[in-house]
C-alpha positions, 0 to 999 in steps of 0.5 A: 168430749171428756169421755174415753172409749172403754176399749181403746181409751180414745177420746174421739167419740161421737154421740149417735141417736138411733130411732129404732121405731115409732113406738120406742125411744131412740137408742143413744150410743157413744161410738168410738171413731178409732176402734168402732166400739159403741155403748149405750150412752149413760150405761146401766147399773150392774144390778139393774142390768142383771135384773133386766136380763133375768126378766127377759131370759126367764121368758125365752125358753127353748129346750135343746136337742140332747144330740144336735146333728151336723150340719147344725151350726153349733155342731159345726163349731163344736167339730172345729173346737174339738180339732183345736183342743182335743176330744175331752176336757173341761168346758165352761159355757158362760151364758149357757142358756138352756144348754144348746151348746153344751149338748154338742159335747159328749160324755167324755167332757166335764161340762160347766155352765153359767146362766143368769136365768134360773129357768134356763139354768134348770133346763140346762142342768137337766138336759146336759148333766152339767154343773150350772151356776145360776147368776152372773159371771161376776159372782161365779166361784169355780173352786179353782177349776182350770178349764180346757175350753171356755165359750161365751156366745152372744154374751159380751154385748150384755155386760156392763164390764166386758174387760172383767169377763176377759180378765176372769177367763184369763185366770180360769183357762189353762195355759194354751187353753181355748176361748171362743167368743161370739157377738155381732160385728156392727161394722160387718157388711150386713150390719151396715146395710141394715143400719138402725134396723140391725137387730142387736141394737134393739134389746134393752139388755144389750149395753155394748156393741162391738166391731170385730176390730174393737173385740180384737183389741180387747182380746189381745190386751187381755193376754190372748192370741187370736187363732182365727176369726169367722163371720157367719150368716145371721139371718137378720135380713129377709133374704131369699131361700137360695141366698140362705142355702148358699150362705149355709153351704159356705159355712159348711165349707168353711168360707166364712173368713170375711166380714160379710155377715154379722155373727162374729166368732173369734177363736183365741188361746191364752198366752 
């Protein structure tokens, strides 16, 4: 096979066909045997990818609470982020949706967002009072603003060019600024157990499927240093109430350092 892994440039790729359900086409992916990164075979053109995302996300609207309370997950993460960055600054959320994450920050923060769905972008701007750009990150002109904090949750799996995201962030984050990324870890215990039923494989707008080690490689290659990483409970499996309560308790106590669950968060600083 003459193709190379997008992340580590290895030629050790395997074609895998995943039968998602009886009523849908198989998912054809190329899996790197060296770093674990996988992508849709054949890819998706940039314009088609953006059009697909807009069509999907315009239909999924959840108005956020203006002041989410602890131990809401985003509030837990926000508390950690504030401890790493300070209590004020400029924060940009790429793929901000309806602004649920930006709502976790007080008025002392200058808030910015990027969102491809016009419906979601309008909700986010109204609820959070943030400056929200409607469109893909590739078209966002931040007017030379340097941010103290940049976040991208459940975004990188949608991008046809994830390397561009890291390059863009490197150029728009202050020296020693903080970046927080979240995506699914396809090599986590949870994802391996679910196999072809892992929900991140299903959405047509998902074009990349990362392992934690592949995302580490991409991050470090882009000029960032990893501070810490976490695997948080996703709720994908049909677990008991007791299991879910224990998972939440571990999260509150900060016991989320091993790849048991498939929601992977990584906190990094610009070199």
